[in-house]
All heavy atoms as a GROMACS GRO file, in nm:
protein
  581
    1MET      N    1   7.417   8.008   9.424
    1MET     CA    2   7.453   8.065   9.290
    1MET      C    3   7.327   8.067   9.210
    1MET      O    4   7.268   7.961   9.195
    1MET     CB    5   7.562   7.996   9.233
    1MET     CG    6   7.672   8.096   9.186
    1MET     SD    7   7.800   8.014   9.080
    1MET     CE    8   7.912   7.961   9.206
    2ASP      N    9   7.288   8.174   9.154
    2ASP     CA   10   7.167   8.173   9.061
    2ASP      C   11   7.212   8.141   8.917
    2ASP      O   12   7.329   8.127   8.892
    2ASP     CB   13   7.092   8.307   9.075
    2ASP     CG   14   7.182   8.421   9.034
    2ASP    OD1   15   7.298   8.409   9.001
    2ASP    OD2   16   7.126   8.536   9.012
    3ALA      N   17   7.108   8.126   8.834
    3ALA     CA   18   7.136   8.084   8.696
    3ALA      C   19   7.213   8.186   8.619
    3ALA      O   20   7.297   8.150   8.534
    3ALA     CB   21   7.002   8.062   8.623
    4LEU      N   22   7.190   8.326   8.648
    4LEU     CA   23   7.263   8.423   8.578
    4LEU      C   24   7.415   8.420   8.618
    4LEU      O   25   7.503   8.436   8.524
    4LEU     CB   26   7.205   8.564   8.601
    4LEU     CG   27   7.272   8.685   8.538
    4LEU    CD1   28   7.258   8.670   8.380
    4LEU    CD2   29   7.204   8.815   8.581
    5THR      N   30   7.444   8.396   8.739
    5THR     CA   31   7.586   8.386   8.775
    5THR      C   32   7.649   8.269   8.718
    5THR      O   33   7.767   8.272   8.676
    5THR     CB   34   7.588   8.377   8.938
    5THR    OG1   35   7.529   8.493   8.991
    5THR    CG2   36   7.738   8.380   8.975
    6LEU      N   37   7.586   8.159   8.712
    6LEU     CA   38   7.636   8.036   8.648
    6LEU      C   39   7.658   8.061   8.505
    6LEU      O   40   7.764   8.009   8.438
    6LEU     CB   41   7.539   7.916   8.668
    6LEU     CG   42   7.540   7.852   8.812
    6LEU    CD1   43   7.437   7.746   8.820
    6LEU    CD2   44   7.678   7.804   8.838
    7PHE      N   45   7.573   8.128   8.426
    7PHE     CA   46   7.585   8.165   8.295
    7PHE      C   47   7.719   8.246   8.275
    7PHE      O   48   7.796   8.231   8.178
    7PHE     CB   49   7.456   8.240   8.246
    7PHE     CG   50   7.470   8.279   8.104
    7PHE    CD1   51   7.482   8.202   7.996
    7PHE    CD2   52   7.477   8.427   8.078
    7PHE    CE1   53   7.492   8.247   7.866
    7PHE    CE2   54   7.491   8.473   7.943
    7PHE     CZ   55   7.496   8.385   7.839
    8GLY      N   56   7.734   8.351   8.355
    8GLY     CA   57   7.844   8.432   8.352
    8GLY      C   58   7.982   8.355   8.377
    8GLY      O   59   8.079   8.376   8.302
    9LEU      N   60   7.975   8.266   8.473
    9LEU     CA   61   8.094   8.182   8.496
    9LEU      C   62   8.125   8.089   8.384
    9LEU      O   63   8.245   8.086   8.341
    9LEU     CB   64   8.071   8.097   8.627
    9LEU     CG   65   8.173   7.998   8.662
    9LEU    CD1   66   8.299   8.075   8.703
    9LEU    CD2   67   8.125   7.912   8.782
   10PHE      N   68   8.028   8.038   8.323
   10PHE     CA   69   8.044   7.959   8.198
   10PHE      C   70   8.104   8.036   8.086
   10PHE      O   71   8.198   7.998   8.032
   10PHE     CB   72   7.903   7.891   8.153
   10PHE     CG   73   7.922   7.821   8.022
   10PHE    CD1   74   7.979   7.700   8.014
   10PHE    CD2   75   7.869   7.895   7.914
   10PHE    CE1   76   7.993   7.641   7.884
   10PHE    CE2   77   7.885   7.827   7.783
   10PHE     CZ   78   7.946   7.703   7.773
   11ALA      N   79   8.048   8.151   8.063
   11ALA     CA   80   8.098   8.241   7.954
   11ALA      C   81   8.243   8.282   7.977
   11ALA      O   82   8.330   8.273   7.880
   11ALA     CB   83   8.015   8.367   7.941
   12VAL      N   84   8.280   8.320   8.091
   12VAL     CA   85   8.419   8.364   8.118
   12VAL      C   86   8.522   8.237   8.113
   12VAL      O   87   8.626   8.263   8.075
   12VAL     CB   88   8.423   8.440   8.256
   12VAL    CG1   89   8.565   8.467   8.292
   12VAL    CG2   90   8.345   8.574   8.245
   13THR      N   91   8.464   8.131   8.167
   13THR     CA   92   8.558   8.010   8.165
   13THR      C   93   8.581   7.974   8.021
   13THR      O   94   8.698   7.936   7.986
   13THR     CB   95   8.488   7.898   8.246
   13THR    OG1   96   8.474   7.941   8.383
   13THR    CG2   97   8.577   7.772   8.244
   14MET      N   98   8.482   7.970   7.941
   14MET     CA   99   8.503   7.940   7.793
   14MET      C  100   8.585   8.034   7.725
   14MET      O  101   8.670   8.000   7.643
   14MET     CB  102   8.364   7.932   7.729
   14MET     CG  103   8.288   7.808   7.764
   14MET     SD  104   8.371   7.658   7.756
   14MET     CE  105   8.410   7.643   7.583
   15MET      N  106   8.584   8.164   7.758
   15MET     CA  107   8.676   8.266   7.699
   15MET      C  108   8.820   8.234   7.744
   15MET      O  109   8.897   8.239   7.647
   15MET     CB  110   8.629   8.405   7.755
   15MET     CG  111   8.508   8.458   7.696
   15MET     SD  112   8.461   8.615   7.782
   15MET     CE  113   8.602   8.718   7.796
   16LEU      N  114   8.838   8.194   7.859
   16LEU     CA  115   8.975   8.165   7.902
   16LEU      C  116   9.028   8.034   7.829
   16LEU      O  117   9.139   8.039   7.778
   16LEU     CB  118   8.979   8.141   8.056
   16LEU     CG  119   9.116   8.095   8.119
   16LEU    CD1  120   9.214   8.209   8.094
   16LEU    CD2  121   9.099   8.065   8.254
   17VAL      N  122   8.945   7.940   7.826
   17VAL     CA  123   8.988   7.811   7.761
   17VAL      C  124   9.012   7.835   7.611
   17VAL      O  125   9.114   7.786   7.554
   17VAL     CB  126   8.885   7.702   7.783
   17VAL    CG1  127   8.909   7.567   7.705
   17VAL    CG2  128   8.873   7.657   7.929
   18CYS      N  129   8.925   7.891   7.541
   18CYS     CA  130   8.935   7.915   7.397
   18CYS      C  131   9.051   8.011   7.373
   18CYS      O  132   9.124   7.992   7.269
   18CYS     CB  133   8.812   7.980   7.349
   18CYS     SG  134   8.672   7.863   7.357
   19TYR      N  135   9.073   8.113   7.450
   19TYR     CA  136   9.192   8.210   7.430
   19TYR      C  137   9.324   8.120   7.445
   19TYR      O  138   9.422   8.144   7.364
   19TYR     CB  139   9.186   8.314   7.530
   19TYR     CG  140   9.298   8.416   7.508
   19TYR    CD1  141   9.295   8.512   7.406
   19TYR    CD2  142   9.400   8.414   7.598
   19TYR    CE1  143   9.397   8.602   7.389
   19TYR    CE2  144   9.504   8.504   7.583
   19TYR     CZ  145   9.510   8.595   7.481
   19TYR     OH  146   9.613   8.681   7.458
   20ALA      N  147   9.328   8.031   7.536
   20ALA     CA  148   9.447   7.955   7.559
   20ALA      C  149   9.481   7.860   7.444
   20ALA      O  150   9.597   7.831   7.422
   20ALA     CB  151   9.439   7.885   7.698
   21ALA      N  152   9.376   7.818   7.380
   21ALA     CA  153   9.384   7.722   7.275
   21ALA      C  154   9.378   7.778   7.134
   21ALA      O  155   9.386   7.697   7.034
   21ALA     CB  156   9.273   7.612   7.288
   22GLU      N  157   9.388   7.912   7.119
   22GLU     CA  158   9.372   7.978   6.996
   22GLU      C  159   9.481   7.932   6.890
   22GLU      O  160   9.443   7.923   6.768
   22GLU     CB  161   9.383   8.127   7.004
   22GLU     CG  162   9.256   8.191   7.047
   22GLU     CD  163   9.265   8.341   7.042
   22GLU    OE1  164   9.368   8.390   7.016
   22GLU    OE2  165   9.160   8.402   7.058
   23ASP      N  166   9.599   7.905   6.927
   23ASP     CA  167   9.703   7.852   6.840
   23ASP      C  168   9.676   7.719   6.777
   23ASP      O  169   9.741   7.690   6.671
   23ASP     CB  170   9.839   7.860   6.906
   23ASP     CG  171   9.884   7.998   6.937
   23ASP    OD1  172   9.833   8.093   6.869
   23ASP    OD2  173   9.966   8.014   7.033
   24ARG      N  174   9.594   7.644   6.832
   24ARG     CA  175   9.573   7.496   6.785
   24ARG      C  176   9.487   7.499   6.669
   24ARG      O  177   9.501   7.412   6.584
   24ARG     CB  178   9.507   7.416   6.897
   24ARG     CG  179   9.596   7.402   7.020
   24ARG     CD  180   9.524   7.334   7.126
   24ARG     NE  181   9.607   7.329   7.250
   24ARG     CZ  182   9.645   7.215   7.309
   24ARG    NH1  183   9.620   7.102   7.245
   24ARG    NH2  184   9.722   7.217   7.409
   25SER      N  185   9.391   7.590   6.650
   25SER     CA  186   9.295   7.585   6.549
   25SER      C  187   9.218   7.717   6.523
   25SER      O  188   9.192   7.780   6.637
   25SER     CB  189   9.192   7.474   6.560
   25SER     OG  190   9.086   7.477   6.468
   26PRO      N  191   9.187   7.769   6.408
   26PRO     CA  192   9.107   7.886   6.394
   26PRO      C  193   8.975   7.872   6.460
   26PRO      O  194   8.907   7.970   6.499
   26PRO     CB  195   9.090   7.906   6.243
   26PRO     CG  196   9.195   7.817   6.186
   26PRO     CD  197   9.238   7.705   6.270
   27TRP      N  198   8.930   7.746   6.474
   27TRP     CA  199   8.792   7.734   6.534
   27TRP      C  200   8.790   7.766   6.679
   27TRP      O  201   8.682   7.815   6.734
   27TRP     CB  202   8.753   7.585   6.512
   27TRP     CG  203   8.733   7.557   6.374
   27TRP    CD1  204   8.809   7.480   6.288
   27TRP    CD2  205   8.632   7.601   6.285
   27TRP    NE1  206   8.766   7.478   6.159
   27TRP    CE2  207   8.651   7.549   6.152
   27TRP    CE3  208   8.516   7.687   6.303
   27TRP    CZ2  209   8.569   7.579   6.047
   27TRP    CZ3  210   8.435   7.715   6.202
   27TRP    CH2  211   8.468   7.664   6.070
   28PHE      N  212   8.910   7.759   6.748
   28PHE     CA  213   8.906   7.818   6.889
   28PHE      C  214   8.888   7.967   6.891
   28PHE      O  215   8.846   8.021   6.981
   28PHE     CB  216   9.032   7.778   6.946
   28PHE     CG  217   9.037   7.625   7.002
   28PHE    CD1  218   9.115   7.530   6.940
   28PHE    CD2  219   8.946   7.597   7.105
   28PHE    CE1  220   9.114   7.405   6.980
   28PHE    CE2  221   8.943   7.461   7.149
   28PHE     CZ  222   9.025   7.369   7.089
   29ILE      N  223   8.938   8.034   6.785
   29ILE     CA  224   8.918   8.183   6.776
   29ILE      C  225   8.771   8.209   6.760
   29ILE      O  226   8.724   8.302   6.824
   29ILE     CB  227   9.011   8.238   6.656
   29ILE    CG1  228   9.154   8.211   6.683
   29ILE    CG2  229   8.979   8.393   6.646
   29ILE    CD1  230   9.243   8.253   6.558
   30LEU      N  231   8.704   8.131   6.676
   30LEU     CA  232   8.564   8.158   6.658
   30LEU      C  233   8.488   8.117   6.794
   30LEU      O  234   8.392   8.199   6.827
   30LEU     CB  235   8.511   8.070   6.542
   30LEU     CG  236   8.365   8.075   6.518
   30LEU    CD1  237   8.322   8.215   6.482
   30LEU    CD2  238   8.318   7.973   6.410
   31ALA      N  239   8.526   8.015   6.858
   31ALA     CA  240   8.470   7.983   6.986
   31ALA      C  241   8.493   8.091   7.082
   31ALA      O  242   8.406   8.129   7.169
   31ALA     CB  243   8.519   7.861   7.045
   32PHE      N  244   8.612   8.158   7.081
   32PHE     CA  245   8.639   8.269   7.171
   32PHE      C  246   8.544   8.384   7.135
   32PHE      O  247   8.494   8.450   7.234
   32PHE     CB  248   8.782   8.314   7.155
   32PHE     CG  249   8.818   8.429   7.231
   32PHE    CD1  250   8.833   8.423   7.368
   32PHE    CD2  251   8.846   8.557   7.176
   32PHE    CE1  252   8.871   8.533   7.448
   32PHE    CE2  253   8.889   8.659   7.247
   32PHE     CZ  254   8.899   8.645   7.392
   33ALA      N  255   8.526   8.414   7.005
   33ALA     CA  256   8.429   8.519   6.970
   33ALA      C  257   8.287   8.491   7.029
   33ALA      O  258   8.221   8.579   7.074
   33ALA     CB  259   8.426   8.537   6.821
   34VAL      N  260   8.238   8.363   7.014
   34VAL     CA  261   8.114   8.325   7.069
   34VAL      C  262   8.102   8.342   7.217
   34VAL      O  263   8.004   8.401   7.266
   34VAL     CB  264   8.076   8.186   7.018
   34VAL    CG1  265   7.946   8.138   7.092
   34VAL    CG2  266   8.061   8.180   6.868
   35SER      N  267   8.211   8.305   7.278
   35SER     CA  268   8.211   8.313   7.432
   35SER      C  269   8.219   8.462   7.474
   35SER      O  270   8.162   8.496   7.576
   35SER     CB  271   8.326   8.225   7.492
   35SER     OG  272   8.445   8.272   7.448
   36CYS      N  273   8.283   8.548   7.389
   36CYS     CA  274   8.278   8.694   7.420
   36CYS      C  275   8.134   8.741   7.409
   36CYS      O  276   8.098   8.828   7.485
   36CYS     CB  277   8.376   8.760   7.326
   36CYS     SG  278   8.548   8.750   7.377
   37ALA      N  279   8.066   8.698   7.304
   37ALA     CA  280   7.932   8.740   7.285
   37ALA      C  281   7.844   8.695   7.404
   37ALA      O  282   7.751   8.772   7.451
   37ALA     CB  283   7.873   8.685   7.155
   38LEU      N  284   7.874   8.578   7.459
   38LEU     CA  285   7.796   8.523   7.569
   38LEU      C  286   7.830   8.611   7.690
   38LEU      O  287   7.744   8.641   7.766
   38LEU     CB  288   7.828   8.373   7.599
   38LEU     CG  289   7.784   8.277   7.502
   38LEU    CD1  290   7.838   8.143   7.537
   38LEU    CD2  291   7.625   8.272   7.488
   39GLY      N  292   7.961   8.650   7.706
   39GLY     CA  293   7.997   8.739   7.817
   39GLY      C  294   7.931   8.873   7.809
   39GLY      O  295   7.898   8.930   7.902
   40SER      N  296   7.921   8.912   7.679
   40SER     CA  297   7.849   9.045   7.658
   40SER      C  298   7.700   9.034   7.699
   40SER      O  299   7.648   9.127   7.765
   40SER     CB  300   7.861   9.084   7.510
   40SER     OG  301   7.782   9.191   7.488
   41ALA      N  302   7.643   8.929   7.666
   41ALA     CA  303   7.497   8.911   7.708
   41ALA      C  304   7.483   8.902   7.855
   41ALA      O  305   7.396   8.967   7.915
   41ALA     CB  306   7.436   8.774   7.641
   42TYR      N  307   7.579   8.839   7.921
   42TYR     CA  308   7.582   8.829   8.067
   42TYR      C  309   7.593   8.977   8.128
   42TYR      O  310   7.521   9.007   8.223
   42TYR     CB  311   7.692   8.742   8.121
   42TYR     CG  312   7.717   8.764   8.261
   42TYR    CD1  313   7.629   8.703   8.352
   42TYR    CD2  314   7.838   8.825   8.312
   42TYR    CE1  315   7.650   8.718   8.501
   42TYR    CE2  316   7.855   8.842   8.446
   42TYR     CZ  317   7.766   8.789   8.543
   42TYR     OH  318   7.783   8.807   8.673
   43GLY      N  319   7.684   9.057   8.073
   43GLY     CA  320   7.707   9.189   8.118
   43GLY      C  321   7.576   9.272   8.109
   43GLY      O  322   7.545   9.338   8.208
   44PHE      N  323   7.511   9.266   8.000
   44PHE     CA  324   7.392   9.342   7.978
   44PHE      C  325   7.280   9.290   8.069
   44PHE      O  326   7.201   9.360   8.126
   44PHE     CB  327   7.345   9.336   7.839
   44PHE     CG  328   7.432   9.432   7.745
   44PHE    CD1  329   7.508   9.378   7.646
   44PHE    CD2  330   7.437   9.574   7.767
   44PHE    CE1  331   7.581   9.465   7.562
   44PHE    CE2  332   7.512   9.655   7.686
   44PHE     CZ  333   7.586   9.605   7.586
   45LEU      N  334   7.263   9.164   8.080
   45LEU     CA  335   7.161   9.102   8.161
   45LEU      C  336   7.190   9.134   8.316
   45LEU      O  337   7.093   9.146   8.388
   45LEU     CB  338   7.151   8.946   8.145
   45LEU     CG  339   7.102   8.891   8.017
   45LEU    CD1  340   7.124   8.746   8.006
   45LEU    CD2  341   6.953   8.926   8.001
   46GLN      N  342   7.308   9.138   8.348
   46GLN     CA  343   7.341   9.171   8.491
   46GLN      C  344   7.322   9.324   8.516
   46GLN      O  345   7.302   9.356   8.634
   46GLN     CB  346   7.488   9.127   8.513
   46GLN     CG  347   7.531   9.155   8.668
   46GLN     CD  348   7.676   9.164   8.674
   46GLN    OE1  349   7.751   9.195   8.584
   46GLN    NE2  350   7.719   9.123   8.793
   47GLY      N  351   7.320   9.405   8.419
   47GLY     CA  352   7.309   9.542   8.443
   47GLY      C  353   7.441   9.619   8.438
   47GLY      O  354   7.442   9.740   8.456
   48ALA      N  355   7.541   9.547   8.404
   48ALA     CA  356   7.673   9.613   8.388
   48ALA      C  357   7.704   9.641   8.240
   48ALA      O  358   7.781   9.570   8.173
   48ALA     CB  359   7.789   9.517   8.448
   49TRP      N  360   7.641   9.737   8.192
   49TRP     CA  361   7.642   9.767   8.044
   49TRP      C  362   7.781   9.801   7.996
   49TRP      O  363   7.815   9.764   7.878
   49TRP     CB  364   7.539   9.867   8.003
   49TRP     CG  365   7.564  10.005   8.056
   49TRP    CD1  366   7.516  10.064   8.173
   49TRP    CD2  367   7.649  10.106   7.993
   49TRP    NE1  368   7.562  10.191   8.187
   49TRP    CE2  369   7.646  10.222   8.081
   49TRP    CE3  370   7.732  10.103   7.885
   49TRP    CZ2  371   7.718  10.336   8.057
   49TRP    CZ3  372   7.808  10.229   7.857
   49TRP    CH2  373   7.796  10.341   7.938
   50PRO      N  374   7.872   9.866   8.067
   50PRO     CA  375   8.007   9.890   8.020
   50PRO      C  376   8.079   9.755   7.996
   50PRO      O  377   8.141   9.735   7.892
   50PRO     CB  378   8.082   9.966   8.134
   50PRO     CG  379   7.967  10.034   8.198
   50PRO     CD  380   7.857   9.938   8.192
   51PHE      N  381   8.066   9.657   8.086
   51PHE     CA  382   8.119   9.525   8.064
   51PHE      C  383   8.059   9.461   7.941
   51PHE      O  384   8.136   9.404   7.857
   51PHE     CB  385   8.097   9.436   8.185
   51PHE     CG  386   8.146   9.306   8.172
   51PHE    CD1  387   8.286   9.273   8.195
   51PHE    CD2  388   8.066   9.192   8.141
   51PHE    CE1  389   8.339   9.145   8.179
   51PHE    CE2  390   8.113   9.067   8.124
   51PHE     CZ  391   8.261   9.040   8.147
   52GLY      N  392   7.927   9.469   7.925
   52GLY     CA  393   7.862   9.411   7.809
   52GLY      C  394   7.908   9.475   7.678
   52GLY      O  395   7.926   9.401   7.570
   53LEU      N  396   7.933   9.606   7.676
   53LEU     CA  397   7.978   9.669   7.556
   53LEU      C  398   8.119   9.637   7.521
   53LEU      O  399   8.147   9.606   7.401
   53LEU     CB  400   7.972   9.826   7.583
   53LEU     CG  401   8.006   9.918   7.463
   53LEU    CD1  402   7.910   9.885   7.346
   53LEU    CD2  403   8.006  10.063   7.502
   54VAL      N  404   8.206   9.636   7.619
   54VAL     CA  405   8.343   9.583   7.587
   54VAL      C  406   8.347   9.442   7.544
   54VAL      O  407   8.421   9.417   7.450
   54VAL     CB  408   8.429   9.607   7.713
   54VAL    CG1  409   8.576   9.547   7.696
   54VAL    CG2  410   8.448   9.758   7.749
   55GLU      N  411   8.275   9.353   7.602
   55GLU     CA  412   8.277   9.221   7.553
   55GLU      C  413   8.212   9.206   7.408
   55GLU      O  414   8.265   9.122   7.331
   55GLU     CB  415   8.198   9.134   7.653
   55GLU     CG  416   8.274   9.107   7.780
   55GLU     CD  417   8.406   9.037   7.764
   55GLU    OE1  418   8.411   8.948   7.678
   55GLU    OE2  419   8.498   9.071   7.838
   56ALA      N  420   8.112   9.288   7.380
   56ALA     CA  421   8.071   9.288   7.242
   56ALA      C  422   8.177   9.328   7.144
   56ALA      O  423   8.191   9.272   7.034
   56ALA     CB  424   7.950   9.373   7.229
   57ILE      N  425   8.259   9.431   7.180
   57ILE     CA  426   8.355   9.478   7.096
   57ILE      C  427   8.464   9.365   7.078
   57ILE      O  428   8.516   9.343   6.963
   57ILE     CB  429   8.429   9.607   7.148
   57ILE    CG1  430   8.323   9.715   7.134
   57ILE    CG2  431   8.558   9.642   7.067
   57ILE    CD1  432   8.363   9.839   7.209
   58TRP      N  433   8.506   9.296   7.193
   58TRP     CA  434   8.596   9.187   7.179
   58TRP      C  435   8.546   9.074   7.093
   58TRP      O  436   8.618   9.012   7.017
   58TRP     CB  437   8.620   9.129   7.314
   58TRP     CG  438   8.734   9.187   7.384
   58TRP    CD1  439   8.735   9.268   7.492
   58TRP    CD2  440   8.873   9.184   7.344
   58TRP    NE1  441   8.860   9.305   7.524
   58TRP    CE2  442   8.946   9.256   7.439
   58TRP    CE3  443   8.944   9.125   7.239
   58TRP    CZ2  444   9.087   9.270   7.422
   58TRP    CZ3  445   9.074   9.142   7.222
   58TRP    CH2  446   9.154   9.218   7.316
   59ALA      N  447   8.409   9.058   7.089
   59ALA     CA  448   8.350   8.947   7.005
   59ALA      C  449   8.361   8.986   6.861
   59ALA      O  450   8.402   8.900   6.773
   59ALA     CB  451   8.196   8.936   7.042
   60ILE      N  452   8.347   9.115   6.831
   60ILE     CA  453   8.371   9.160   6.687
   60ILE      C  454   8.506   9.142   6.644
   60ILE      O  455   8.549   9.099   6.538
   60ILE     CB  456   8.320   9.297   6.672
   60ILE    CG1  457   8.162   9.302   6.689
   60ILE    CG2  458   8.359   9.358   6.544
   60ILE    CD1  459   8.112   9.441   6.701
   61VAL      N  460   8.616   9.183   6.732
   61VAL     CA  461   8.751   9.170   6.706
   61VAL      C  462   8.785   9.036   6.692
   61VAL      O  463   8.862   8.996   6.589
   61VAL     CB  464   8.834   9.238   6.818
   61VAL    CG1  465   8.985   9.212   6.800
   61VAL    CG2  466   8.810   9.398   6.818
   62ALA      N  467   8.738   8.938   6.764
   62ALA     CA  468   8.780   8.799   6.757
   62ALA      C  469   8.724   8.741   6.632
   62ALA      O  470   8.788   8.665   6.564
   62ALA     CB  471   8.730   8.727   6.885
   63ALA      N  472   8.598   8.778   6.593
   63ALA     CA  473   8.535   8.730   6.474
   63ALA      C  474   8.618   8.770   6.350
   63ALA      O  475   8.633   8.690   6.260
   63ALA     CB  476   8.396   8.768   6.459
   64ARG      N  477   8.663   8.900   6.351
   64ARG     CA  478   8.748   8.939   6.246
   64ARG      C  479   8.881   8.868   6.236
   64ARG      O  480   8.926   8.835   6.120
   64ARG     CB  481   8.773   9.094   6.260
   64ARG     CG  482   8.842   9.154   6.151
   64ARG     CD  483   8.853   9.301   6.156
   64ARG     NE  484   8.916   9.363   6.042
   64ARG     CZ  485   9.049   9.375   6.031
   64ARG    NH1  486   9.130   9.324   6.119
   64ARG    NH2  487   9.106   9.431   5.920
   65ARG      N  488   8.936   8.837   6.350
   65ARG     CA  489   9.068   8.766   6.359
   65ARG      C  490   9.043   8.627   6.308
   65ARG      O  491   9.130   8.574   6.237
   65ARG     CB  492   9.114   8.756   6.500
   65ARG     CG  493   9.175   8.886   6.540
   65ARG     CD  494   9.237   8.886   6.683
   65ARG     NE  495   9.309   8.760   6.716
   65ARG     CZ  496   9.288   8.679   6.828
   65ARG    NH1  497   9.192   8.716   6.908
   65ARG    NH2  498   9.359   8.571   6.833
   66TRP      N  499   8.927   8.561   6.334
   66TRP     CA  500   8.896   8.429   6.284
   66TRP      C  501   8.884   8.430   6.134
   66TRP      O  502   8.944   8.345   6.060
   66TRP     CB  503   8.763   8.388   6.345
   66TRP     CG  504   8.712   8.254   6.277
   66TRP    CD1  505   8.785   8.133   6.297
   66TRP    CD2  506   8.611   8.229   6.199
   66TRP    NE1  507   8.708   8.034   6.223
   66TRP    CE2  508   8.612   8.089   6.156
   66TRP    CE3  509   8.515   8.316   6.133
   66TRP    CZ2  510   8.511   8.045   6.073
   66TRP    CZ3  511   8.421   8.263   6.061
   66TRP    CH2  512   8.419   8.128   6.026
   67LEU      N  513   8.815   8.530   6.077
   67LEU     CA  514   8.806   8.543   5.925
   67LEU      C  515   8.945   8.564   5.868
   67LEU      O  516   8.968   8.499   5.762
   67LEU     CB  517   8.709   8.657   5.893
   67LEU     CG  518   8.565   8.640   5.903
   67LEU    CD1  519   8.496   8.776   5.893
   67LEU    CD2  520   8.526   8.528   5.820
   68LEU      N  521   9.026   8.649   5.922
   68LEU     CA  522   9.164   8.673   5.861
   68LEU      C  523   9.246   8.551   5.872
   68LEU      O  524   9.314   8.519   5.774
   68LEU     CB  525   9.224   8.793   5.936
   68LEU     CG  526   9.172   8.924   5.916
   68LEU    CD1  527   9.232   9.041   6.001
   68LEU    CD2  528   9.172   8.969   5.769
   69ARG      N  529   9.239   8.479   5.976
   69ARG     CA  530   9.320   8.361   6.000
   69ARG      C  531   9.274   8.251   5.910
   69ARG      O  532   9.354   8.172   5.852
   69ARG     CB  533   9.321   8.316   6.144
   69ARG     CG  534   9.369   8.175   6.177
   69ARG     CD  535   9.508   8.179   6.245
   69ARG     NE  536   9.558   8.053   6.268
   69ARG     CZ  537   9.555   7.991   6.382
   69ARG    NH1  538   9.512   8.050   6.489
   69ARG    NH2  539   9.600   7.859   6.398
   70ARG      N  540   9.143   8.230   5.896
   70ARG     CA  541   9.090   8.133   5.801
   70ARG      C  542   9.125   8.155   5.663
   70ARG      O  543   9.158   8.071   5.584
   70ARG     CB  544   8.935   8.125   5.818
   70ARG     CG  545   8.871   8.006   5.764
   70ARG     CD  546   8.733   7.993   5.819
   70ARG     NE  547   8.666   7.896   5.732
   70ARG     CZ  548   8.554   7.905   5.675
   70ARG    NH1  549   8.484   8.010   5.698
   70ARG    NH2  550   8.510   7.809   5.600
   71THR      N  551   9.114   8.290   5.619
   71THR     CA  552   9.162   8.328   5.485
   71THR      C  553   9.314   8.304   5.466
   71THR      O  554   9.345   8.243   5.360
   71THR     CB  555   9.125   8.472   5.459
   71THR    OG1  556   8.993   8.494   5.490
   71THR    CG2  557   9.161   8.520   5.325
   72ALA      N  558   9.393   8.333   5.565
   72ALA     CA  559   9.530   8.310   5.554
   72ALA      C  560   9.575   8.161   5.541
   72ALA      O  561   9.662   8.111   5.473
   72ALA     CB  562   9.608   8.375   5.667
   73ASP      N  563   9.504   8.075   5.621
   73ASP     CA  564   9.527   7.930   5.621
   73ASP      C  565   9.483   7.869   5.489
   73ASP      O  566   9.552   7.768   5.452
   73ASP     CB  567   9.450   7.868   5.738
   73ASP     CG  568   9.515   7.894   5.872
   73ASP    OD1  569   9.625   7.954   5.873
   73ASP    OD2  570   9.460   7.861   5.975
   74SER      N  571   9.378   7.923   5.429
   74SER     CA  572   9.337   7.854   5.301
   74SER      C  573   9.412   7.902   5.176
   74SER      O  574   9.411   7.845   5.072
   74SER     CB  575   9.190   7.887   5.281
   74SER     OG  576   9.165   8.030   5.264
   75ALA      N  577   9.497   8.007   5.196
   75ALA     CA  578   9.577   8.062   5.080
   75ALA      C  579   9.699   7.989   5.067
   75ALA      O  580   9.751   7.913   5.136
   75ALA     CB  581   9.599   8.209   5.105
   0.00000   0.00000   0.00000
């Protein structure tokens, strides 16, 4: 396994773990957004730009969900 494949495996594994733990804390939503951004970087580095684009969109959606949840929790 090369370094790029290990990076992709790490990103996707973190996405799964953070998604499963989202109800525990808003910080897991933020971690999910970051791991989606890592998955996006992996997609672009690998040459699968459609995957990279979709993961970038997911990162934006998750970051927005984190902001909304954080605002709702503080109110």
